PQR file of N, CA, C, O and H, with PARSE charges and radii, in Angstrom:
ATOM      1  N   MET A   1       0.813  -1.109  -0.037 -0.4000 1.5000
ATOM      2  CA  MET A   1      -0.015  -0.068   0.062 -0.0000 2.0000
ATOM      3  C   MET A   1       0.869   1.297   0.019  0.5500 1.7000
ATOM      4  O   MET A   1       0.371   2.393  -0.241 -0.5500 1.4000
ATOM      5  N   GLY A   2       2.191   1.099   0.295 -0.4000 1.5000
ATOM      6  CA  GLY A   2       2.956   2.271   0.245 -0.0000 2.0000
ATOM      7  C   GLY A   2       3.245   2.897   1.632  0.5500 1.7000
ATOM      8  O   GLY A   2       2.661   2.500   2.640 -0.5500 1.4000
ATOM      9  H   GLY A   2       2.596   0.209   0.506  0.4000 1.0000
ATOM     10  N   PRO A   3       4.131   3.852   1.648 -0.5600 1.5000
ATOM     11  CA  PRO A   3       4.461   4.432   3.030  0.2800 2.0000
ATOM     12  C   PRO A   3       3.514   5.536   3.377  0.5500 1.7000
ATOM     13  O   PRO A   3       3.504   5.946   4.538 -0.5500 1.4000
ATOM     14  N   ASP A   4       2.670   6.087   2.427 -0.4000 1.5000
ATOM     15  CA  ASP A   4       1.748   7.134   2.647 -0.0000 2.0000
ATOM     16  C   ASP A   4       0.664   6.747   3.595  0.5500 1.7000
ATOM     17  O   ASP A   4      -0.076   5.801   3.325 -0.5500 1.4000
ATOM     18  H   ASP A   4       2.678   5.754   1.484  0.4000 1.0000
ATOM     19  N   PRO A   5       0.529   7.482   4.768 -0.5600 1.5000
ATOM     20  CA  PRO A   5      -0.568   7.015   5.666  0.2800 2.0000
ATOM     21  C   PRO A   5      -1.926   7.248   5.040  0.5500 1.7000
ATOM     22  O   PRO A   5      -2.884   6.631   5.503 -0.5500 1.4000
ATOM     23  N   LYS A   6      -2.076   7.992   4.140 -0.4000 1.5000
ATOM     24  CA  LYS A   6      -3.416   8.192   3.370 -0.0000 2.0000
ATOM     25  C   LYS A   6      -3.385   7.455   2.082  0.5500 1.7000
ATOM     26  O   LYS A   6      -2.576   7.754   1.204 -0.5500 1.4000
ATOM     27  H   LYS A   6      -1.297   8.494   3.764  0.4000 1.0000
ATOM     28  N   VAL A   7      -4.306   6.440   1.944 -0.4000 1.5000
ATOM     29  CA  VAL A   7      -4.251   5.615   0.755 -0.0000 2.0000
ATOM     30  C   VAL A   7      -5.558   5.973   0.036  0.5500 1.7000
ATOM     31  O   VAL A   7      -6.665   5.987   0.574 -0.5500 1.4000
ATOM     32  H   VAL A   7      -4.964   6.197   2.657  0.4000 1.0000
ATOM     33  N   LYS A   8      -5.274   6.281  -1.340 -0.4000 1.5000
ATOM     34  CA  LYS A   8      -6.315   6.513  -2.163 -0.0000 2.0000
ATOM     35  C   LYS A   8      -6.734   5.171  -2.835  0.5500 1.7000
ATOM     36  O   LYS A   8      -5.925   4.500  -3.475 -0.5500 1.4000
ATOM     37  H   LYS A   8      -4.375   6.270  -1.777  0.4000 1.0000
ATOM     38  N   VAL A   9      -8.054   4.807  -2.657 -0.4000 1.5000
ATOM     39  CA  VAL A   9      -8.379   3.469  -3.201 -0.0000 2.0000
ATOM     40  C   VAL A   9      -9.294   3.749  -4.464  0.5500 1.7000
ATOM     41  O   VAL A   9     -10.245   4.530  -4.427 -0.5500 1.4000
ATOM     42  H   VAL A   9      -8.711   5.352  -2.136  0.4000 1.0000
ATOM     43  N   ASP A  10      -8.939   3.087  -5.503 -0.4000 1.5000
ATOM     44  CA  ASP A  10      -9.698   3.161  -6.723 -0.0000 2.0000
ATOM     45  C   ASP A  10     -10.742   2.146  -6.661  0.5500 1.7000
ATOM     46  O   ASP A  10     -10.412   0.978  -6.458 -0.5500 1.4000
ATOM     47  H   ASP A  10      -8.167   2.453  -5.533  0.4000 1.0000
ATOM     48  N   LEU A  11     -12.093   2.498  -6.828 -0.4000 1.5000
ATOM     49  CA  LEU A  11     -13.153   1.543  -6.898 -0.0000 2.0000
ATOM     50  C   LEU A  11     -13.834   1.586  -8.280  0.5500 1.7000
ATOM     51  O   LEU A  11     -14.004   2.622  -8.923 -0.5500 1.4000
ATOM     52  H   LEU A  11     -12.362   3.447  -6.992  0.4000 1.0000
ATOM     53  N   THR A  12     -14.206   0.345  -8.670 -0.4000 1.5000
ATOM     54  CA  THR A  12     -14.953   0.348  -9.871 -0.0000 2.0000
ATOM     55  C   THR A  12     -16.022  -0.774  -9.775  0.5500 1.7000
ATOM     56  O   THR A  12     -15.831  -1.738  -9.033 -0.5500 1.4000
ATOM     57  H   THR A  12     -14.068  -0.496  -8.148  0.4000 1.0000
ATOM     58  N   PHE A  13     -17.091  -0.657 -10.487 -0.4000 1.5000
ATOM     59  CA  PHE A  13     -18.175  -1.622 -10.523 -0.0000 2.0000
ATOM     60  C   PHE A  13     -18.334  -2.206 -11.963  0.5500 1.7000
ATOM     61  O   PHE A  13     -18.486  -1.465 -12.935 -0.5500 1.4000
ATOM     62  H   PHE A  13     -17.246   0.126 -11.090  0.4000 1.0000
ATOM     63  N   GLN A  14     -18.292  -3.543 -12.056 -0.4000 1.5000
ATOM     64  CA  GLN A  14     -18.294  -4.265 -13.251 -0.0000 2.0000
ATOM     65  C   GLN A  14     -19.350  -5.267 -13.380  0.5500 1.7000
ATOM     66  O   GLN A  14     -19.536  -5.939 -12.366 -0.5500 1.4000
ATOM     67  H   GLN A  14     -18.168  -4.144 -11.266  0.4000 1.0000
ATOM     68  N   ASP A  15     -20.091  -5.525 -14.406 -0.4000 1.5000
ATOM     69  CA  ASP A  15     -21.042  -6.513 -14.626 -0.0000 2.0000
ATOM     70  C   ASP A  15     -20.271  -7.726 -15.014  0.5500 1.7000
ATOM     71  O   ASP A  15     -19.608  -7.638 -16.047 -0.5500 1.4000
ATOM     72  H   ASP A  15     -19.940  -4.978 -15.230  0.4000 1.0000
ATOM     73  N   LEU A  16     -20.252  -8.860 -14.339 -0.4000 1.5000
ATOM     74  CA  LEU A  16     -19.503 -10.015 -14.719 -0.0000 2.0000
ATOM     75  C   LEU A  16     -20.460 -11.110 -15.196  0.5500 1.7000
ATOM     76  O   LEU A  16     -21.582 -11.275 -14.717 -0.5500 1.4000
ATOM     77  H   LEU A  16     -20.791  -8.931 -13.500  0.4000 1.0000
ATOM     78  N   ARG A  17     -19.914 -11.866 -16.206 -0.4000 1.5000
ATOM     79  CA  ARG A  17     -20.724 -13.038 -16.730 -0.0000 2.0000
ATOM     80  C   ARG A  17     -19.927 -14.199 -16.592  0.5500 1.7000
ATOM     81  O   ARG A  17     -18.707 -14.121 -16.449 -0.5500 1.4000
ATOM     82  H   ARG A  17     -19.002 -11.733 -16.596  0.4000 1.0000
ATOM     83  N   ARG A  18     -20.591 -15.358 -16.629 -0.4000 1.5000
ATOM     84  CA  ARG A  18     -19.715 -16.631 -16.528 -0.0000 2.0000
ATOM     85  C   ARG A  18     -18.760 -16.647 -17.654  0.5500 1.7000
ATOM     86  O   ARG A  18     -19.091 -16.313 -18.791 -0.5500 1.4000
ATOM     87  H   ARG A  18     -21.582 -15.422 -16.745  0.4000 1.0000
ATOM     88  N   GLY A  19     -17.547 -17.047 -17.324 -0.4000 1.5000
ATOM     89  CA  GLY A  19     -16.427 -17.137 -18.287 -0.0000 2.0000
ATOM     90  C   GLY A  19     -15.498 -15.874 -18.323  0.5500 1.7000
ATOM     91  O   GLY A  19     -14.383 -15.923 -18.842 -0.5500 1.4000
ATOM     92  H   GLY A  19     -17.278 -17.318 -16.400  0.4000 1.0000
ATOM     93  N   ASP A  20     -16.024 -14.707 -17.731 -0.4000 1.5000
ATOM     94  CA  ASP A  20     -15.171 -13.551 -17.743 -0.0000 2.0000
ATOM     95  C   ASP A  20     -14.002 -13.785 -16.804  0.5500 1.7000
ATOM     96  O   ASP A  20     -14.061 -14.588 -15.873 -0.5500 1.4000
ATOM     97  H   ASP A  20     -16.930 -14.667 -17.309  0.4000 1.0000
ATOM     98  N   VAL A  21     -12.919 -13.038 -17.094 -0.4000 1.5000
ATOM     99  CA  VAL A  21     -11.680 -13.083 -16.273 -0.0000 2.0000
ATOM    100  C   VAL A  21     -11.580 -11.692 -15.657  0.5500 1.7000
ATOM    101  O   VAL A  21     -11.698 -10.698 -16.373 -0.5500 1.4000
ATOM    102  H   VAL A  21     -12.871 -12.386 -17.851  0.4000 1.0000
ATOM    103  N   LEU A  22     -11.371 -11.601 -14.367 -0.4000 1.5000
ATOM    104  CA  LEU A  22     -11.134 -10.465 -13.637 -0.0000 2.0000
ATOM    105  C   LEU A  22      -9.624 -10.383 -13.133  0.5500 1.7000
ATOM    106  O   LEU A  22      -9.107 -11.203 -12.373 -0.5500 1.4000
ATOM    107  H   LEU A  22     -11.276 -12.409 -13.785  0.4000 1.0000
ATOM    108  N   VAL A  23      -9.022  -9.303 -13.657 -0.4000 1.5000
ATOM    109  CA  VAL A  23      -7.561  -9.265 -13.246 -0.0000 2.0000
ATOM    110  C   VAL A  23      -7.467  -8.177 -12.162  0.5500 1.7000
ATOM    111  O   VAL A  23      -7.854  -7.033 -12.396 -0.5500 1.4000
ATOM    112  H   VAL A  23      -9.442  -8.637 -14.274  0.4000 1.0000
ATOM    113  N   LEU A  24      -6.978  -8.520 -11.037 -0.4000 1.5000
ATOM    114  CA  LEU A  24      -6.751  -7.538  -9.931 -0.0000 2.0000
ATOM    115  C   LEU A  24      -5.212  -7.412  -9.826  0.5500 1.7000
ATOM    116  O   LEU A  24      -4.521  -8.427  -9.740 -0.5500 1.4000
ATOM    117  H   LEU A  24      -6.663  -9.450 -10.846  0.4000 1.0000
ATOM    118  N   CYS A  25      -4.668  -6.163  -9.834 -0.4000 1.5000
ATOM    119  CA  CYS A  25      -3.280  -5.994  -9.881 -0.0000 2.0000
ATOM    120  C   CYS A  25      -2.939  -4.683  -9.227  0.5500 1.7000
ATOM    121  O   CYS A  25      -3.799  -3.829  -9.008 -0.5500 1.4000
ATOM    122  H   CYS A  25      -5.230  -5.338  -9.904  0.4000 1.0000
ATOM    123  N   SER A  26      -1.664  -4.537  -8.918 -0.4000 1.5000
ATOM    124  CA  SER A  26      -1.205  -3.294  -8.377 -0.0000 2.0000
ATOM    125  C   SER A  26      -0.676  -2.417  -9.501  0.5500 1.7000
ATOM    126  O   SER A  26      -0.760  -2.791 -10.671 -0.5500 1.4000
ATOM    127  H   SER A  26      -0.965  -5.231  -9.096  0.4000 1.0000
ATOM    128  N   ASP A  27      -0.136  -1.267  -9.163 -0.4000 1.5000
ATOM    129  CA  ASP A  27       0.441  -0.285 -10.288 -0.0000 2.0000
ATOM    130  C   ASP A  27       1.714  -0.863 -10.723  0.5500 1.7000
ATOM    131  O   ASP A  27       2.274  -0.410 -11.722 -0.5500 1.4000
ATOM    132  H   ASP A  27      -0.067  -0.963  -8.213  0.4000 1.0000
ATOM    133  N   GLY A  28       2.261  -1.925  -9.981 -0.4000 1.5000
ATOM    134  CA  GLY A  28       3.460  -2.514 -10.510 -0.0000 2.0000
ATOM    135  C   GLY A  28       3.211  -3.205 -11.828  0.5500 1.7000
ATOM    136  O   GLY A  28       4.159  -3.368 -12.596 -0.5500 1.4000
ATOM    137  H   GLY A  28       1.806  -2.293  -9.170  0.4000 1.0000
ATOM    138  N   LEU A  29       1.916  -3.651 -12.164 -0.4000 1.5000
ATOM    139  CA  LEU A  29       1.597  -4.173 -13.420 -0.0000 2.0000
ATOM    140  C   LEU A  29       1.011  -3.113 -14.225  0.5500 1.7000
ATOM    141  O   LEU A  29       1.537  -2.816 -15.298 -0.5500 1.4000
ATOM    142  H   LEU A  29       1.145  -3.519 -11.541  0.4000 1.0000
ATOM    143  N   SER A  30      -0.066  -2.494 -13.793 -0.4000 1.5000
ATOM    144  CA  SER A  30      -0.903  -1.519 -14.549 -0.0000 2.0000
ATOM    145  C   SER A  30      -0.136  -0.249 -14.887  0.5500 1.7000
ATOM    146  O   SER A  30      -0.516   0.488 -15.798 -0.5500 1.4000
ATOM    147  H   SER A  30      -0.493  -2.736 -12.922  0.4000 1.0000
ATOM    148  N   GLY A  31       0.962   0.011 -14.143 -0.4000 1.5000
ATOM    149  CA  GLY A  31       1.752   1.143 -14.391 -0.0000 2.0000
ATOM    150  C   GLY A  31       2.697   0.929 -15.611  0.5500 1.7000
ATOM    151  O   GLY A  31       3.215   1.889 -16.183 -0.5500 1.4000
ATOM    152  H   GLY A  31       1.270  -0.588 -13.404  0.4000 1.0000
ATOM    153  N   LEU A  32       2.893  -0.302 -15.973 -0.4000 1.5000
ATOM    154  CA  LEU A  32       3.879  -0.718 -16.982 -0.0000 2.0000
ATOM    155  C   LEU A  32       3.314  -1.360 -18.107  0.5500 1.7000
ATOM    156  O   LEU A  32       3.908  -1.321 -19.184 -0.5500 1.4000
ATOM    157  H   LEU A  32       2.471  -1.081 -15.509  0.4000 1.0000
ATOM    158  N   VAL A  33       2.104  -2.017 -17.965 -0.4000 1.5000
ATOM    159  CA  VAL A  33       1.510  -2.768 -19.131 -0.0000 2.0000
ATOM    160  C   VAL A  33       0.062  -2.100 -19.346  0.5500 1.7000
ATOM    161  O   VAL A  33      -0.762  -1.938 -18.445 -0.5500 1.4000
ATOM    162  H   VAL A  33       1.622  -2.049 -17.089  0.4000 1.0000
ATOM    163  N   LYS A  34      -0.091  -1.775 -20.561 -0.4000 1.5000
ATOM    164  CA  LYS A  34      -1.386  -1.107 -20.984 -0.0000 2.0000
ATOM    165  C   LYS A  34      -2.541  -2.110 -20.789  0.5500 1.7000
ATOM    166  O   LYS A  34      -2.398  -3.318 -20.981 -0.5500 1.4000
ATOM    167  H   LYS A  34       0.578  -1.907 -21.293  0.4000 1.0000
ATOM    168  N   LYS A  35      -3.721  -1.521 -20.386 -0.4000 1.5000
ATOM    169  CA  LYS A  35      -4.853  -2.281 -20.117 -0.0000 2.0000
ATOM    170  C   LYS A  35      -5.177  -3.289 -21.305  0.5500 1.7000
ATOM    171  O   LYS A  35      -5.538  -4.444 -21.083 -0.5500 1.4000
ATOM    172  H   LYS A  35      -3.837  -0.540 -20.230  0.4000 1.0000
ATOM    173  N   GLU A  36      -5.025  -2.780 -22.537 -0.4000 1.5000
ATOM    174  CA  GLU A  36      -5.326  -3.595 -23.714 -0.0000 2.0000
ATOM    175  C   GLU A  36      -4.373  -4.725 -23.815  0.5500 1.7000
ATOM    176  O   GLU A  36      -4.749  -5.751 -24.383 -0.5500 1.4000
ATOM    177  H   GLU A  36      -4.732  -1.842 -22.717  0.4000 1.0000
ATOM    178  N   GLU A  37      -3.148  -4.642 -23.311 -0.4000 1.5000
ATOM    179  CA  GLU A  37      -2.231  -5.705 -23.353 -0.0000 2.0000
ATOM    180  C   GLU A  37      -2.635  -6.702 -22.294  0.5500 1.7000
ATOM    181  O   GLU A  37      -2.624  -7.908 -22.542 -0.5500 1.4000
ATOM    182  H   GLU A  37      -2.842  -3.809 -22.850  0.4000 1.0000
ATOM    183  N   ILE A  38      -3.004  -6.202 -21.072 -0.4000 1.5000
ATOM    184  CA  ILE A  38      -3.466  -7.045 -19.993 -0.0000 2.0000
ATOM    185  C   ILE A  38      -4.641  -7.857 -20.532  0.5500 1.7000
ATOM    186  O   ILE A  38      -4.639  -9.084 -20.426 -0.5500 1.4000
ATOM    187  H   ILE A  38      -3.012  -5.222 -20.870  0.4000 1.0000
ATOM    188  N   ALA A  39      -5.665  -7.180 -21.120 -0.4000 1.5000
ATOM    189  CA  ALA A  39      -6.809  -7.971 -21.571 -0.0000 2.0000
ATOM    190  C   ALA A  39      -6.553  -8.876 -22.590  0.5500 1.7000
ATOM    191  O   ALA A  39      -7.202  -9.921 -22.647 -0.5500 1.4000
ATOM    192  H   ALA A  39      -5.667  -6.184 -21.206  0.4000 1.0000
ATOM    193  N   ALA A  40      -5.581  -8.578 -23.508 -0.4000 1.5000
ATOM    194  CA  ALA A  40      -5.262  -9.604 -24.535 -0.0000 2.0000
ATOM    195  C   ALA A  40      -4.698 -10.869 -23.979  0.5500 1.7000
ATOM    196  O   ALA A  40      -5.093 -11.977 -24.341 -0.5500 1.4000
ATOM    197  H   ALA A  40      -5.055  -7.730 -23.462  0.4000 1.0000
ATOM    198  N   ILE A  41      -3.667 -10.655 -22.998 -0.4000 1.5000
ATOM    199  CA  ILE A  41      -3.002 -11.853 -22.436 -0.0000 2.0000
ATOM    200  C   ILE A  41      -4.052 -12.628 -21.566  0.5500 1.7000
ATOM    201  O   ILE A  41      -4.174 -13.848 -21.675 -0.5500 1.4000
ATOM    202  H   ILE A  41      -3.346  -9.755 -22.704  0.4000 1.0000
ATOM    203  N   ALA A  42      -4.777 -11.909 -20.732 -0.4000 1.5000
ATOM    204  CA  ALA A  42      -5.736 -12.580 -19.953 -0.0000 2.0000
ATOM    205  C   ALA A  42      -6.847 -13.284 -20.736  0.5500 1.7000
ATOM    206  O   ALA A  42      -7.319 -14.352 -20.343 -0.5500 1.4000
ATOM    207  H   ALA A  42      -4.677 -10.918 -20.643  0.4000 1.0000
ATOM    208  N   GLY A  43      -7.230 -12.707 -21.782 -0.4000 1.5000
ATOM    209  CA  GLY A  43      -8.286 -13.309 -22.609 -0.0000 2.0000
ATOM    210  C   GLY A  43      -7.722 -14.409 -23.473  0.5500 1.7000
ATOM    211  O   GLY A  43      -8.497 -15.285 -23.858 -0.5500 1.4000
ATOM    212  H   GLY A  43      -6.847 -11.840 -22.101  0.4000 1.0000
ATOM    213  N   LYS A  44      -6.512 -14.450 -23.800 -0.4000 1.5000
ATOM    214  CA  LYS A  44      -5.881 -15.559 -24.695 -0.0000 2.0000
ATOM    215  C   LYS A  44      -5.501 -16.736 -23.949  0.5500 1.7000
ATOM    216  O   LYS A  44      -5.707 -17.849 -24.432 -0.5500 1.4000
ATOM    217  H   LYS A  44      -5.883 -13.739 -23.487  0.4000 1.0000
ATOM    218  N   GLU A  45      -4.947 -16.584 -22.779 -0.4000 1.5000
ATOM    219  CA  GLU A  45      -4.320 -17.710 -22.012 -0.0000 2.0000
ATOM    220  C   GLU A  45      -5.398 -18.494 -21.362  0.5500 1.7000
ATOM    221  O   GLU A  45      -6.248 -17.897 -20.701 -0.5500 1.4000
ATOM    222  H   GLU A  45      -4.780 -15.680 -22.388  0.4000 1.0000
ATOM    223  N   GLN A  46      -5.434 -19.800 -21.497 -0.4000 1.5000
ATOM    224  CA  GLN A  46      -6.424 -20.687 -20.877 -0.0000 2.0000
ATOM    225  C   GLN A  46      -6.012 -20.930 -19.344  0.5500 1.7000
ATOM    226  O   GLN A  46      -6.829 -21.025 -18.428 -0.5500 1.4000
ATOM    227  H   GLN A  46      -4.743 -20.285 -22.034  0.4000 1.0000
ATOM    228  N   ASP A  47      -4.742 -21.010 -19.219 -0.4000 1.5000
ATOM    229  CA  ASP A  47      -4.127 -21.336 -17.845 -0.0000 2.0000
ATOM    230  C   ASP A  47      -3.865 -19.896 -17.181  0.5500 1.7000
ATOM    231  O   ASP A  47      -3.158 -19.045 -17.721 -0.5500 1.4000
ATOM    232  H   ASP A  47      -4.079 -20.934 -19.964  0.4000 1.0000
ATOM    233  N   LEU A  48      -4.480 -19.729 -16.011 -0.4000 1.5000
ATOM    234  CA  LEU A  48      -4.332 -18.441 -15.378 -0.0000 2.0000
ATOM    235  C   LEU A  48      -2.950 -18.290 -14.883  0.5500 1.7000
ATOM    236  O   LEU A  48      -2.420 -17.185 -14.993 -0.5500 1.4000
ATOM    237  H   LEU A  48      -5.054 -20.420 -15.572  0.4000 1.0000
ATOM    238  N   ALA A  49      -2.251 -19.354 -14.305 -0.4000 1.5000
ATOM    239  CA  ALA A  49      -0.896 -19.181 -13.873 -0.0000 2.0000
ATOM    240  C   ALA A  49      -0.003 -18.732 -15.019  0.5500 1.7000
ATOM    241  O   ALA A  49       0.842 -17.864 -14.802 -0.5500 1.4000
ATOM    242  H   ALA A  49      -2.682 -20.252 -14.215  0.4000 1.0000
ATOM    243  N   THR A  50      -0.139 -19.270 -16.222 -0.4000 1.5000
ATOM    244  CA  THR A  50       0.565 -18.888 -17.375 -0.0000 2.0000
ATOM    245  C   THR A  50       0.364 -17.465 -17.711  0.5500 1.7000
ATOM    246  O   THR A  50       1.323 -16.756 -18.013 -0.5500 1.4000
ATOM    247  H   THR A  50      -0.825 -19.976 -16.398  0.4000 1.0000
ATOM    248  N   ALA A  51      -0.934 -16.988 -17.667 -0.4000 1.5000
ATOM    249  CA  ALA A  51      -1.274 -15.602 -17.963 -0.0000 2.0000
ATOM    250  C   ALA A  51      -0.519 -14.741 -17.023  0.5500 1.7000
ATOM    251  O   ALA A  51       0.126 -13.780 -17.442 -0.5500 1.4000
ATOM    252  H   ALA A  51      -1.714 -17.565 -17.421  0.4000 1.0000
ATOM    253  N   CYS A  52      -0.581 -15.075 -15.668 -0.4000 1.5000
ATOM    254  CA  CYS A  52       0.067 -14.232 -14.681 -0.0000 2.0000
ATOM    255  C   CYS A  52       1.653 -14.238 -14.943  0.5500 1.7000
ATOM    256  O   CYS A  52       2.284 -13.185 -14.851 -0.5500 1.4000
ATOM    257  H   CYS A  52      -1.106 -15.855 -15.328  0.4000 1.0000
ATOM    258  N   ASP A  53       2.234 -15.366 -15.247 -0.4000 1.5000
ATOM    259  CA  ASP A  53       3.553 -15.382 -15.565 -0.0000 2.0000
ATOM    260  C   ASP A  53       3.966 -14.455 -16.667  0.5500 1.7000
ATOM    261  O   ASP A  53       4.938 -13.706 -16.566 -0.5500 1.4000
ATOM    262  H   ASP A  53       1.721 -16.221 -15.322  0.4000 1.0000
ATOM    263  N   LYS A  54       3.181 -14.532 -17.746 -0.4000 1.5000
ATOM    264  CA  LYS A  54       3.437 -13.595 -18.887 -0.0000 2.0000
ATOM    265  C   LYS A  54       3.299 -12.139 -18.608  0.5500 1.7000
ATOM    266  O   LYS A  54       4.100 -11.330 -19.077 -0.5500 1.4000
ATOM    267  H   LYS A  54       2.391 -15.140 -17.829  0.4000 1.0000
ATOM    268  N   LEU A  55       2.274 -11.784 -17.835 -0.4000 1.5000
ATOM    269  CA  LEU A  55       2.060 -10.363 -17.388 -0.0000 2.0000
ATOM    270  C   LEU A  55       3.169  -9.915 -16.517  0.5500 1.7000
ATOM    271  O   LEU A  55       3.599  -8.776 -16.696 -0.5500 1.4000
ATOM    272  H   LEU A  55       1.624 -12.442 -17.455  0.4000 1.0000
ATOM    273  N   ILE A  56       3.703 -10.687 -15.570 -0.4000 1.5000
ATOM    274  CA  ILE A  56       4.743 -10.364 -14.708 -0.0000 2.0000
ATOM    275  C   ILE A  56       6.054 -10.163 -15.564  0.5500 1.7000
ATOM    276  O   ILE A  56       6.754  -9.166 -15.383 -0.5500 1.4000
ATOM    277  H   ILE A  56       3.354 -11.612 -15.426  0.4000 1.0000
ATOM    278  N   ALA A  57       6.355 -11.063 -16.437 -0.4000 1.5000
ATOM    279  CA  ALA A  57       7.495 -10.989 -17.185 -0.0000 2.0000
ATOM    280  C   ALA A  57       7.477  -9.750 -18.176  0.5500 1.7000
ATOM    281  O   ALA A  57       8.535  -9.193 -18.468 -0.5500 1.4000
ATOM    282  H   ALA A  57       5.786 -11.873 -16.583  0.4000 1.0000
ATOM    283  N   LEU A  58       6.327  -9.351 -18.662 -0.4000 1.5000
ATOM    284  CA  LEU A  58       6.149  -8.228 -19.549 -0.0000 2.0000
ATOM    285  C   LEU A  58       6.495  -6.885 -18.622  0.5500 1.7000
ATOM    286  O   LEU A  58       7.249  -6.000 -19.029 -0.5500 1.4000
ATOM    287  H   LEU A  58       5.468  -9.804 -18.425  0.4000 1.0000
ATOM    288  N   ALA A  59       5.895  -6.858 -17.427 -0.4000 1.5000
ATOM    289  CA  ALA A  59       6.170  -5.751 -16.587 -0.0000 2.0000
ATOM    290  C   ALA A  59       7.649  -5.654 -16.172  0.5500 1.7000
ATOM    291  O   ALA A  59       8.247  -4.579 -16.181 -0.5500 1.4000
ATOM    292  H   ALA A  59       5.284  -7.577 -17.097  0.4000 1.0000
ATOM    293  N   ASN A  60       8.179  -6.746 -15.829 -0.4000 1.5000
ATOM    294  CA  ASN A  60       9.648  -6.820 -15.500 -0.0000 2.0000
ATOM    295  C   ASN A  60      10.610  -6.393 -16.582  0.5500 1.7000
ATOM    296  O   ASN A  60      11.663  -5.806 -16.334 -0.5500 1.4000
ATOM    297  H   ASN A  60       7.693  -7.619 -15.822  0.4000 1.0000
ATOM    298  N   ASP A  61      10.183  -6.727 -17.844 -0.4000 1.5000
ATOM    299  CA  ASP A  61      10.963  -6.330 -18.979 -0.0000 2.0000
ATOM    300  C   ASP A  61      10.939  -4.749 -19.179  0.5500 1.7000
ATOM    301  O   ASP A  61      11.873  -4.142 -19.702 -0.5500 1.4000
ATOM    302  H   ASP A  61       9.328  -7.204 -18.045  0.4000 1.0000
ATOM    303  N   ARG A  62       9.923  -4.223 -18.767 -0.4000 1.5000
ATOM    304  CA  ARG A  62       9.758  -2.734 -19.038 -0.0000 2.0000
ATOM    305  C   ARG A  62      10.203  -1.886 -17.931  0.5500 1.7000
ATOM    306  O   ARG A  62      10.143  -0.667 -18.086 -0.5500 1.4000
ATOM    307  H   ARG A  62       9.164  -4.717 -18.342  0.4000 1.0000
ATOM    308  N   GLY A  63      10.658  -2.395 -16.788 -0.4000 1.5000
ATOM    309  CA  GLY A  63      11.152  -1.533 -15.772 -0.0000 2.0000
ATOM    310  C   GLY A  63      10.413  -1.625 -14.496  0.5500 1.7000
ATOM    311  O   GLY A  63       9.837  -2.662 -14.168 -0.5500 1.4000
ATOM    312  H   GLY A  63      10.707  -3.385 -16.662  0.4000 1.0000
ATOM    313  N   ARG A  64      10.422  -0.540 -13.760 -0.4000 1.5000
ATOM    314  CA  ARG A  64       9.767  -0.390 -12.498 -0.0000 2.0000
ATOM    315  C   ARG A  64       8.521   0.588 -12.549  0.5500 1.7000
ATOM    316  O   ARG A  64       8.362   1.393 -13.466 -0.5500 1.4000
ATOM    317  H   ARG A  64      10.891   0.302 -14.027  0.4000 1.0000
ATOM    318  N   PRO A  65       7.678   0.449 -11.511 -0.5600 1.5000
ATOM    319  CA  PRO A  65       6.562   1.456 -11.524  0.2800 2.0000
ATOM    320  C   PRO A  65       7.059   2.811 -11.553  0.5500 1.7000
ATOM    321  O   PRO A  65       8.150   3.119 -11.072 -0.5500 1.4000
ATOM    322  N   GLY A  66       6.253   3.646 -12.125 -0.4000 1.5000
ATOM    323  CA  GLY A  66       6.550   5.160 -12.240 -0.0000 2.0000
ATOM    324  C   GLY A  66       7.236   5.401 -13.567  0.5500 1.7000
ATOM    325  O   GLY A  66       7.266   6.564 -13.969 -0.5500 1.4000
ATOM    326  H   GLY A  66       5.367   3.396 -12.516  0.4000 1.0000
ATOM    327  N   THR A  67       7.784   4.461 -14.287 -0.4000 1.5000
ATOM    328  CA  THR A  67       8.249   4.723 -15.630 -0.0000 2.0000
ATOM    329  C   THR A  67       7.269   4.934 -16.564  0.5500 1.7000
ATOM    330  O   THR A  67       6.132   4.560 -16.276 -0.5500 1.4000
ATOM    331  H   THR A  67       7.760   3.516 -13.961  0.4000 1.0000
ATOM    332  N   THR A  68       7.498   5.521 -17.760 -0.4000 1.5000
ATOM    333  CA  THR A  68       6.486   5.767 -18.718 -0.0000 2.0000
ATOM    334  C   THR A  68       6.133   4.602 -19.502  0.5500 1.7000
ATOM    335  O   THR A  68       6.987   3.780 -19.836 -0.5500 1.4000
ATOM    336  H   THR A  68       8.422   5.825 -17.994  0.4000 1.0000
ATOM    337  N   LEU A  69       4.886   4.495 -19.815 -0.4000 1.5000
ATOM    338  CA  LEU A  69       4.380   3.279 -20.615 -0.0000 2.0000
ATOM    339  C   LEU A  69       4.979   3.493 -22.077  0.5500 1.7000
ATOM    340  O   LEU A  69       5.233   4.609 -22.528 -0.5500 1.4000
ATOM    341  H   LEU A  69       4.193   5.162 -19.544  0.4000 1.0000
ATOM    342  N   PRO A  70       5.170   2.327 -22.750 -0.5600 1.5000
ATOM    343  CA  PRO A  70       5.621   2.490 -24.159  0.2800 2.0000
ATOM    344  C   PRO A  70       4.407   3.131 -24.987  0.5500 1.7000
ATOM    345  O   PRO A  70       3.240   2.994 -24.619 -0.5500 1.4000
ATOM    346  N   SER A  71       4.776   3.837 -26.131 -0.4000 1.5000
ATOM    347  CA  SER A  71       3.727   4.412 -26.901 -0.0000 2.0000
ATOM    348  C   SER A  71       3.295   3.476 -28.037  0.5500 1.7000
ATOM    349  O   SER A  71       2.395   3.813 -28.807 -0.5500 1.4000
ATOM    350  H   SER A  71       5.724   3.948 -26.430  0.4000 1.0000
TER
END
């Protein structure tokens, strides 16, 4: 959650249907990987552990949180 005593929580509401995949992540992923890329990997991979591994590898390849997303 970080060192700041005040935490800003992002809330969203989504309608989910059977078969949907919900990705919960920190800014360590969403700060480095575009939401379209996350959706593509999560939607393509049948094995959730493999999808997670691919997302983590992609974020690790791009650097650390706070860096600029690729254009």
